[in-house]
MARLUMVEX-999154 format. One line per 2 residues: number of its first residue (from 1); their letters; for each residue x, y, z of N, C-alpha, C. Coordinates in steps of 0.05 Angstrom, whole numbers, plus 5000, padded with zeros to 4 digits. Example, Ala and Ser with C-alpha at 12.3 -4.5 7.8 and 13.67 -1.06 7.14 Angstrom:
1> AS> 5264 4886 5156 5246 4910 5156 5264 4934 5156  5257 4955 5142 5273 4979 5143 5258 5001 5157
REM end
This chain:
1> XX> 5016 4979 5000 5002 4995 5005 5018 5025 4998  5038 5024 5020 5060 5055 5019 5067 5052 4996
3> XX> 5079 5028 4983 5096 5030 4955 5077 5053 4939  5059 5039 4933 5040 5049 4910 5034 5075 4914
5> XX> 5028 5089 4938 5029 5117 4947 5055 5134 4938  5072 5121 4947 5102 5143 4953 5130 5123 4924
7> XX> 5113 5129 4903 5137 5118 4884 5158 5133 4887  5164 5162 4884 5177 5178 4883 5191 5186 4909
9> XX> 5189 5180 4928 5203 5183 4954 5209 5158 4979  5235 5150 4969 5237 5133 4978 5242 5139 5011
11> XX> 5248 5159 5020 5247 5172 5054 5240 5164 5066  5210 5175 5048 5184 5184 5063 5164 5154 5062
13> XX> 5167 5139 5046 5164 5112 5034 5174 5093 5055  5198 5091 5074 5209 5071 5084 5205 5087 5111
15> XX> 5198 5107 5116 5190 5119 5143 5167 5101 5147  5144 5112 5133 5119 5105 5132 5115 5070 5133
17> XX> 5131 5066 5121 5132 5032 5125 5142 5021 5157  5166 5035 5170 5160 5043 5190 5145 5033 5211
19> XX> 5126 5053 5211 5109 5066 5224 5091 5049 5229  5082 5037 5199 5059 5017 5199 5070 4988 5216
21> XX> 5088 4976 5211 5098 4958 5223 5092 4966 5254  5103 4985 5268 5092 4995 5293 5062 4994 5292
23> XX> 5045 4997 5273 5017 5002 5284 5006 4981 5280  5018 4959 5261 5009 4930 5267 5012 4910 5288
25> XX> 5040 4929 5301 5038 4916 5327 5025 4918 5350  5020 4950 5346 4997 4955 5375 4976 4949 5360
27> XX> 4967 4940 5339 4941 4933 5335 4932 4906 5337  4958 4880 5338 4950 4862 5347 4948 4855 5375
29> XX> 4961 4877 5388 4970 4878 5417 4931 4883 5433  4922 4905 5414 4897 4908 5422 4867 4882 5421
31> XX> 4878 4880 5388 4846 4863 5393 4857 4836 5406  4880 4825 5424 4887 4798 5438 4872 4795 5460
33> XX> 4872 4772 5466 4856 4774 5506 4868 4746 5506  4872 4741 5539 4883 4726 5549 4862 4700 5554
35> XX> 4840 4710 5544 4823 4682 5537 4814 4674 5516  4831 4647 5500 4833 4637 5471 4801 4641 5468
37> XX> 4784 4631 5474 4754 4633 5462 4754 4671 5453  4765 4680 5475 4750 4714 5466 4765 4720 5446
39> XX> 4794 4712 5448 4819 4729 5425 4818 4707 5402  4804 4690 5391 4798 4682 5378 4781 4704 5356
41> XX> 4758 4705 5373 4733 4725 5363 4742 4752 5357  4758 4769 5382 4768 4787 5370 4784 4799 5357
43> XX> 4806 4780 5349 4829 4784 5335 4816 4782 5308  4797 4757 5297 4797 4745 5274 4792 4766 5260
45> XX> 4781 4783 5253 4786 4806 5224 4816 4816 5225  4825 4824 5239 4862 4833 5242 4871 4817 5233
47> XX> 4870 4784 5241 4885 4770 5228 4880 4761 5199  4860 4771 5197 4862 4757 5168 4869 4781 5143
49> XX> 4878 4798 5160 4894 4823 5135 4876 4845 5134  4875 4858 5104 4863 4875 5101 4885 4901 5089
51> XX> 4868 4917 5081 4894 4939 5060 4899 4958 5080  4897 4965 5106 4904 4977 5117 4901 5014 5104
53> XX> 4881 5021 5092 4882 5043 5085 4882 5070 5101  4856 5059 5128 4853 5082 5147 4878 5090 5160
55> XX> 4896 5069 5173 4920 5082 5185 4938 5095 5171  4936 5086 5146 4962 5085 5124 4953 5112 5125
57> XX> 4932 5127 5119 4927 5153 5116 4925 5173 5140  4931 5166 5162 4939 5177 5187 4955 5178 5193
59> XX> 4975 5165 5189 5004 5159 5191 5011 5188 5169  5008 5189 5147 5012 5203 5117 5005 5230 5126
61> XX> 4984 5234 5141 4980 5260 5142 4995 5275 5160  4995 5265 5179 5013 5266 5207 5037 5285 5192
63> XX> 5047 5280 5174 5079 5287 5158 5067 5317 5150  5046 5322 5152 5036 5354 5154 5041 5373 5170
65> XX> 5046 5361 5196 5052 5369 5212 5080 5380 5224  5083 5400 5246 5108 5395 5258 5128 5380 5267
67> XX> 5107 5355 5274 5113 5337 5295 5118 5300 5285  5112 5303 5252 5103 5278 5239 5114 5255 5254
69> XX> 5097 5228 5250 5100 5195 5259 5109 5203 5288  5096 5209 5303 5096 5210 5326 5088 5191 5340
71> XX> 5084 5190 5370 5073 5164 5372 5047 5172 5385  5034 5191 5382 5009 5201 5384 4990 5194 5355
73> XX> 5011 5199 5339 5006 5186 5311 5002 5157 5300  5010 5148 5316 5014 5109 5307 4985 5106 5318
75> XX> 4987 5118 5356 4957 5109 5369 4944 5118 5362  4934 5140 5338 4912 5153 5327 4908 5132 5304
77> XX> 4937 5123 5287 4924 5101 5263 4921 5079 5283  4923 5073 5305 4915 5047 5313 4887 5052 5317
79> XX> 4871 5069 5327 4840 5074 5339 4828 5070 5309  4839 5084 5282 4817 5095 5268 4818 5057 5255
81> XX> 4837 5040 5253 4834 5014 5253 4819 4998 5261  4826 5000 5289 4804 4989 5311 4772 4984 5304
83> XX> 4761 5017 5301 4743 5030 5297 4731 5009 5260  4749 5015 5246 4746 4994 5224 4732 4971 5231
85> XX> 4750 4957 5239 4743 4930 5239 4720 4928 5260  4711 4940 5282 4690 4948 5295 4664 4945 5280
87> XX> 4664 4962 5259 4640 4962 5245 4637 4942 5229  4656 4923 5213 4662 4902 5200 4643 4885 5216
89> XX> 4651 4890 5238 4645 4857 5258 4611 4869 5253  4599 4894 5260 4567 4898 5256 4559 4897 5233
91> XX> 4572 4897 5216 4560 4898 5185 4554 4874 5179  4566 4854 5184 4566 4829 5180 4549 4816 5201
93> XX> 4540 4821 5212 4512 4813 5226 4490 4820 5214  4481 4860 5203 4466 4862 5200 4457 4853 5172
95> XX> 4481 4853 5148 4484 4844 5123 4477 4813 5120  4483 4788 5146 4479 4760 5145 4503 4759 5134
97> XX> 4528 4767 5130 4548 4758 5111 4566 4735 5120  4568 4718 5101 4576 4691 5112 4609 4692 5107
99> XX> 4630 4703 5097 4652 4715 5088 4656 4745 5097  4686 4749 5100 4695 4780 5101 4728 4775 5097
101> XX> 4737 4785 5086 4761 4785 5079 4782 4759 5078  4759 4747 5064 4771 4715 5050 4764 4693 5072
103> XX> 4756 4698 5096 4745 4681 5121 4718 4681 5128  4718 4661 5143 4682 4658 5151 4683 4684 5177
105> XX> 4651 4699 5167 4653 4724 5183 4647 4713 5211  4651 4721 5241 4653 4721 5256 4624 4712 5266
107> XX> 4607 4727 5260 4577 4714 5263 4568 4691 5248  4588 4677 5226 4571 4653 5226 4593 4632 5238
109> XX> 4613 4647 5245 4627 4619 5262 4622 4623 5292  4611 4645 5306 4598 4643 5332 4570 4649 5335
111> XX> 4561 4659 5314 4530 4675 5321 4535 4705 5327  4504 4717 5324 4504 4749 5321 4513 4762 5346
113> XX> 4510 4744 5373 4514 4766 5393 4538 4761 5399  4555 4749 5398 4585 4742 5395 4599 4759 5380
115> XX> 4591 4764 5360 4599 4785 5332 4587 4813 5344  4562 4816 5354 4560 4848 5359 4585 4851 5385
117> XX> 4579 4837 5408 4596 4845 5425 4632 4845 5424  4636 4824 5402 4670 4832 5404 4671 4856 5390
119> XX> 4645 4859 5366 4662 4892 5352 4653 4908 5379  4635 4914 5391 4627 4934 5426 4661 4929 5433
121> XX> 4668 4905 5438 4700 4907 5447 4719 4924 5432  4714 4920 5415 4744 4939 5388 4731 4971 5389
123> XX> 4716 4977 5388 4703 5002 5400 4711 5012 5422  4711 4996 5447 4719 5004 5473 4753 5001 5476
125> XX> 4766 4995 5462 4790 4990 5458 4797 5016 5447  4787 5024 5423 4789 5045 5405 4784 5082 5421
127> XX> 4767 5074 5441 4756 5088 5462 4774 5105 5475  4790 5076 5503 4810 5084 5516 4838 5090 5504
129> XX> 4847 5080 5482 4865 5090 5466 4858 5123 5460  4841 5130 5451 4835 5154 5443 4829 5175 5466
131> XX> 4831 5162 5484 4835 5188 5515 4861 5189 5524  4879 5177 5514 4913 5181 5512 4917 5212 5496
133> XX> 4899 5210 5480 4904 5236 5452 4892 5259 5463  4880 5265 5477 4874 5298 5486 4836 5295 5478
135> XX> 4833 5317 5483 4804 5325 5491 4795 5325 5452  4808 5341 5437 4802 5337 5402 4805 5317 5402
137> XX> 4820 5293 5398 4820 5270 5401 4792 5251 5400  4791 5263 5428 4762 5245 5441 4742 5259 5431
139> XX> 4728 5279 5420 4716 5285 5413 4708 5286 5385  4729 5280 5365 4730 5272 5339 4722 5247 5344
141> XX> 4734 5229 5355 4718 5205 5359 4693 5199 5364  4677 5217 5379 4653 5210 5390 4638 5214 5366
143> XX> 4639 5240 5351 4627 5245 5330 4623 5225 5301  4657 5220 5295 4657 5197 5280 4642 5179 5283
145> XX> 4639 5162 5302 4626 5143 5323 4591 5148 5312  4584 5174 5321 4562 5181 5321 4550 5182 5296
147> XX> 4572 5194 5270 4565 5190 5244 4561 5162 5228  4571 5145 5234 4578 5124 5232 4554 5105 5241
149> XX> 4539 5115 5267 4511 5110 5273 4491 5115 5252  4493 5137 5248 4475 5150 5239 4463 5140 5210
151> XX> 4494 5140 5198 4490 5128 5176 4476 5101 5168  4487 5086 5185 4478 5057 5194 4440 5061 5193
153> XX> 4432 5083 5205 4407 5082 5213 4392 5090 5192  4409 5118 5178 4392 5120 5149 4389 5107 5127
155> XX> 4409 5081 5121 4402 5071 5109 4385 5052 5115  4386 5047 5141 4357 5023 5146 4327 5036 5149
157> XX> 4336 5066 5154 4306 5067 5150 4294 5081 5119  4319 5088 5105 4316 5090 5079 4303 5125 5078
159> XX> 4306 5138 5053 4300 5164 5046 4279 5173 5069  4273 5201 5068 4251 5208 5080 4234 5223 5055
161> XX> 4199 5225 5058 4183 5229 5033 4198 5246 5014  4189 5248 4991 4200 5261 4976 4237 5277 4976
163> XX> 4256 5255 4985 4268 5258 4991 4293 5252 4963  4305 5256 4947 4328 5251 4920 4343 5219 4929
165> XX> 4332 5201 4920 4345 5175 4927 4377 5169 4932  4382 5191 4903 4408 5191 4900 4424 5199 4918
167> XX> 4410 5227 4926 4424 5255 4950 4423 5226 4974  4402 5211 4973 4392 5204 5006 4426 5181 5004
169> XX> 4429 5171 4981 4457 5149 4980 4484 5157 4988  4485 5185 4981 4505 5193 4979 4511 5199 5006
171> XX> 4492 5214 5020 4497 5214 5049 4504 5204 5068  4487 5175 5054 4493 5155 5070 4518 5136 5073
173> XX> 4531 5136 5049 4566 5130 5038 4581 5153 5059  4571 5180 5058 4596 5200 5068 4591 5198 5098
175> XX> 4572 5183 5106 4562 5176 5140 4584 5156 5149  4572 5131 5125 4586 5103 5139 4608 5100 5127
177> XX> 4627 5101 5113 4646 5106 5106 4666 5133 5104  4650 5155 5093 4667 5179 5089 4677 5201 5111
179> XX> 4664 5195 5137 4666 5199 5165 4689 5183 5175  4696 5171 5166 4725 5148 5184 4743 5155 5165
181> XX> 4735 5160 5142 4768 5165 5123 4778 5192 5137  4752 5217 5136 4758 5240 5142 4767 5238 5165
183> XX> 4764 5228 5182 4780 5228 5216 4801 5218 5216  4812 5198 5193 4829 5183 5192 4853 5205 5187
185> XX> 4851 5223 5159 4858 5245 5153 4864 5265 5173  4854 5265 5185 4843 5296 5204 4868 5290 5236
187> XX> 4857 5262 5248 4879 5249 5263 4905 5250 5263  4915 5250 5235 4943 5253 5232 4955 5281 5233
189> XX> 4935 5302 5226 4947 5320 5227 4944 5339 5264  4923 5328 5272 4916 5333 5307 4942 5329 5313
191> XX> 4953 5299 5313 4974 5289 5323 4999 5301 5324  5004 5313 5299 5032 5321 5290 5026 5358 5295
193> XX> 5010 5370 5307 5010 5399 5306 5004 5414 5278  4986 5399 5265 4982 5418 5239 4965 5442 5245
195> XX> 4961 5458 5222 4948 5477 5223 4911 5473 5227  4898 5495 5234 4870 5488 5232 4865 5475 5202
197> XX> 4877 5501 5187 4876 5511 5144 4876 5478 5144  4897 5459 5150 4908 5429 5153 4885 5409 5155
199> XX> 4879 5419 5174 4861 5394 5184 4830 5399 5172  4824 5428 5163 4794 5433 5142 4812 5418 5114
201> XX> 4826 5421 5106 4829 5406 5079 4820 5391 5078  4845 5364 5104 4847 5338 5091 4828 5327 5093
203> XX> 4805 5344 5123 4775 5325 5131 4766 5328 5104  4760 5350 5090 4743 5348 5068 4754 5327 5043
205> XX> 4781 5324 5050 4790 5316 5026 4788 5278 5029  4782 5274 5067 4778 5248 5074 4751 5237 5066
207> XX> 4736 5259 5069 4704 5252 5063 4703 5244 5040  4716 5256 5012 4704 5254 4982 4711 5230 4976
209> XX> 4740 5226 4994 4755 5194 4980 4740 5163 4990  4726 5177 5016 4709 5155 5031 4686 5144 5007
211> XX> 4673 5167 4997 4643 5166 4980 4652 5154 4953  4681 5169 4939 4682 5146 4926 4697 5125 4918
213> XX> 4701 5123 4950 4723 5087 4952 4693 5067 4947  4672 5082 4960 4646 5065 4976 4629 5062 4940
215> XX> 4638 5080 4931 4618 5080 4903 4632 5060 4886  4666 5056 4884 4683 5039 4865 4658 5018 4878
217> XX> 4663 5001 4907 4652 4984 4920 4626 4972 4910  4612 4990 4902 4592 4987 4891 4587 4973 4859
219> XX> 4613 4988 4845 4616 4976 4824 4634 4942 4828  4646 4939 4839 4663 4911 4851 4649 4890 4862
221> XX> 4626 4900 4877 4607 4881 4887 4596 4872 4859  4591 4879 4856 4571 4869 4823 4591 4855 4801
223> XX> 4622 4870 4789 4637 4860 4781 4660 4828 4780  4655 4832 4815 4688 4819 4821 4669 4795 4829
225> XX> 4698 4776 4818 4688 4746 4832 4691 4753 4862  4666 4736 4877 4674 4725 4903 4686 4709 4923
227> XX> 4706 4692 4903 4722 4682 4907 4746 4692 4916  4763 4715 4896 4774 4730 4908 4770 4755 4924
229> XX> 4744 4766 4925 4748 4793 4940 4735 4771 4974  4726 4757 4974 4718 4745 4998 4691 4751 5008
231> XX> 4673 4761 4994 4659 4778 4992 4624 4766 4970  4610 4756 4977 4593 4742 4955 4585 4774 4940
233> XX> 4584 4771 4916 4573 4788 4890 4545 4796 4900  4541 4819 4900 4512 4833 4904 4506 4828 4930
235> XX> 4519 4831 4953 4512 4823 4986 4487 4841 4989  4488 4873 4984 4474 4888 4991 4453 4882 4981
237> XX> 4444 4873 4951 4422 4870 4936 4402 4849 4951  4418 4826 4967 4416 4804 4976 4395 4811 5004
239> XX> 4405 4831 5011 4388 4838 5035 4367 4870 5034  4364 4875 5007 4342 4891 5006 4350 4926 4999
241> XX> 4384 4917 5002 4391 4946 4996 4396 4963 4973  4386 4976 4959 4395 4984 4934 4425 4997 4930
243> XX> 4440 4995 4916 4471 5006 4911 4457 5022 4890  4479 5041 4882 4476 5061 4864 4480 5051 4835
245> XX> 4481 5029 4832 4470 5025 4803 4442 5023 4796  4418 5011 4817 4400 5001 4821 4385 5027 4825
247> XX> 4394 5050 4852 4391 5079 4852 4388 5083 4816  4406 5092 4808 4401 5100 4780 4373 5086 4756
249> XX> 4375 5063 4762 4356 5053 4750 4328 5055 4760  4320 5060 4783 4305 5066 4783 4287 5091 4782
251> XX> 4310 5107 4784 4304 5141 4783 4300 5134 4745  4318 5125 4733 4309 5121 4696 4276 5115 4701
253> XX> 4268 5086 4710 4239 5086 4713 4224 5099 4710  4231 5122 4745 4205 5142 4743 4208 5165 4732
255> XX> 4228 5173 4706 4233 5190 4689 4227 5178 4670  4217 5158 4670 4215 5146 4635 4227 5139 4620
257> XX> 4249 5140 4622 4272 5136 4603 4296 5102 4608  4279 5088 4621 4301 5069 4625 4295 5053 4597
259> XX> 4321 5033 4594 4312 5018 4572 4305 4982 4581  4295 4965 4561 4283 4949 4552 4299 4924 4585
261> XX> 4329 4928 4577 4342 4913 4593 4348 4925 4632  4344 4947 4629 4339 4963 4661 4318 4948 4675
263> XX> 4304 4949 4658 4260 4949 4662 4264 4917 4674  4270 4903 4657 4281 4869 4663 4300 4864 4690
265> XX> 4322 4880 4697 4333 4884 4724 4317 4880 4744  4305 4905 4745 4291 4917 4767 4268 4888 4776
267> XX> 4249 4891 4756 4235 4863 4754 4237 4834 4773  4275 4831 4766 4281 4802 4780 4293 4813 4803
269> XX> 4307 4840 4806 4309 4844 4842 4285 4844 4858  4258 4856 4843 4244 4861 4855 4220 4833 4862
271> XX> 4233 4814 4847 4218 4794 4855 4216 4772 4882  4241 4784 4896 4254 4773 4915 4260 4742 4923
273> XX> 4273 4729 4900 4272 4719 4897 4307 4708 4891  4322 4686 4906 4348 4686 4908 4360 4677 4875
275> XX> 4351 4667 4870 4364 4662 4843 4355 4671 4818  4337 4694 4825 4338 4715 4812 4351 4738 4816
277> XX> 4365 4740 4835 4386 4753 4853 4412 4751 4841  4420 4734 4834 4445 4719 4817 4436 4730 4792
279> XX> 4418 4728 4774 4413 4726 4749 4413 4766 4744  4401 4777 4764 4403 4801 4774 4430 4819 4767
281> XX> 4453 4807 4780 4477 4806 4784 4493 4803 4755  4491 4781 4742 4494 4776 4717 4482 4799 4695
283> XX> 4471 4809 4700 4451 4833 4680 4460 4850 4680  4468 4860 4711 4476 4886 4721 4505 4885 4704
285> XX> 4525 4871 4705 4546 4869 4701 4556 4868 4662  4527 4880 4653 4535 4884 4624 4515 4909 4615
287> XX> 4503 4916 4640 4498 4946 4636 4511 4972 4633  4505 4991 4620 4510 5013 4622 4515 5037 4644
289> XX> 4498 5022 4652 4503 5037 4693 4512 5030 4715  4533 5009 4706 4548 5003 4713 4578 5032 4710
291> XX> 4578 5035 4676 4594 5057 4672 4587 5081 4684  4570 5080 4689 4554 5114 4693 4565 5111 4730
293> XX> 4571 5091 4739 4577 5090 4777 4602 5091 4772  4620 5076 4749 4646 5084 4755 4655 5115 4748
295> XX> 4643 5131 4733 4643 5157 4724 4641 5163 4753  4619 5169 4759 4614 5176 4789 4634 5178 4813
297> XX> 4647 5144 4816 4671 5146 4830 4692 5161 4826  4698 5159 4799 4726 5171 4795 4722 5203 4793
299> XX> 4691 5218 4798 4691 5252 4794 4695 5257 4822  4688 5237 4841 4688 5240 4869 4712 5233 4882
301> XX> 4735 5218 4873 4766 5221 4869 4780 5240 4869  4767 5261 4837 4775 5278 4835 4769 5313 4851
303> XX> 4750 5300 4855 4740 5327 4879 4754 5325 4907  4757 5306 4910 4776 5302 4942 4807 5309 4923
305> XX> 4820 5308 4906 4837 5314 4895 4844 5348 4896  4823 5355 4883 4821 5386 4885 4815 5402 4909
307> XX> 4810 5382 4935 4811 5400 4963 4838 5401 4975  4855 5385 4965 4887 5399 4968 4901 5411 4964
309> XX> 4885 5435 4941 4898 5456 4927 4910 5477 4954  4897 5487 4980 4910 5501 4992 4932 5489 5008
311> XX> 4946 5466 5005 4972 5452 5025 4992 5453 5004  5014 5450 5025 5040 5463 4998 5043 5443 4985
313> XX> 5061 5443 4965 5064 5422 4951 5087 5401 4956  5085 5384 4948 5113 5370 4958 5108 5333 4952
315> XX> 5120 5321 4973 5115 5295 4973 5084 5281 4983  5081 5294 5006 5063 5282 5019 5027 5285 5010
317> XX> 5030 5312 4990 5005 5310 4975 5008 5302 4948  5029 5298 4950 5036 5277 4920 5015 5252 4920
319> XX> 5023 5241 4950 5014 5221 4958 4987 5210 4967  4978 5243 4973 4954 5242 4977 4933 5243 4959
321> XX> 4947 5247 4934 4930 5257 4906 4926 5221 4896  4954 5218 4909 4961 5185 4892 4933 5162 4910
323> XX> 4934 5164 4935 4916 5156 4946 4892 5162 4936  4880 5181 4941 4852 5185 4924 4849 5172 4896
325> XX> 4863 5165 4884 4863 5160 4856 4868 5131 4864  4879 5132 4874 4883 5086 4881 4855 5079 4886
327> XX> 4840 5092 4904 4816 5080 4906 4797 5085 4887  4797 5088 4869 4778 5088 4842 4799 5068 4824
329> XX> 4817 5072 4821 4833 5049 4802 4821 5030 4795  4831 5017 4817 4812 4984 4819 4789 4982 4801
331> XX> 4774 5003 4797 4745 5005 4776 4750 5008 4743  4781 5017 4745 4788 5022 4717 4784 5006 4697
REM end
């Protein structure tokens, strides 16, 4: 991950690599337990791997302050990954997901209650670490947790009467994904004593990157091989959650501009038969609406890059731009 971001600065890449190794060790300590049965659950997803995008972003933005890569930055990076892991435990319960990161989900291994409580343990660990970082970090952690919950609630309840479904969905993505990516970027600047202007710039950057990332995931969920990603294709559709491709098709249907293939996709999806979901995914892969979602993801990524204009040019900003574009290059 670090190498993908920093092809032109060996010194910075090397330093970030060292910091990520330290964060990985901290993370392993935090998810561990002296009780083997609990340890198996709380360490399950951390041990399965992952991209560690959020801690990498946190460490990177710490180089925008006067004291980069310090202990506070390492702790902050550990906090954001613990928080992310906790949300995955809860998401898998709500989605009834059988797999995560190529391994069985905790809810499949031990049941919903154990999965929820394991996620709660990780949230608690993150909160304890945050208390070491000062009041600004504690407030950020609390507000981010609030937005994560609001995002899930908004997704569960659906848009209010008269609200544009696409706008509602983007708001859900901003809360569920963008808020933690934004917090990751802001934590790094807080830890290293960066200016308020830098904090605001990277926060806006992170939120837009998070939306771009999730829109890209909407594409991947339909287009990719579940054996490779570790997730069942069309997971959200199976749970009755319309992702951006379906939202756009429904808008076309309401406007009377939908094509025959799109109408067929919606009819299959609304039949609520499992075998029809499989066929829906197959047809979506061939429909032009997927290109529209791709374009939307790239647009959000470029909007994120534009947020960095107030920052001084250099290796760190170049790496942040690479970070934003890397989030969507996987769907090109």
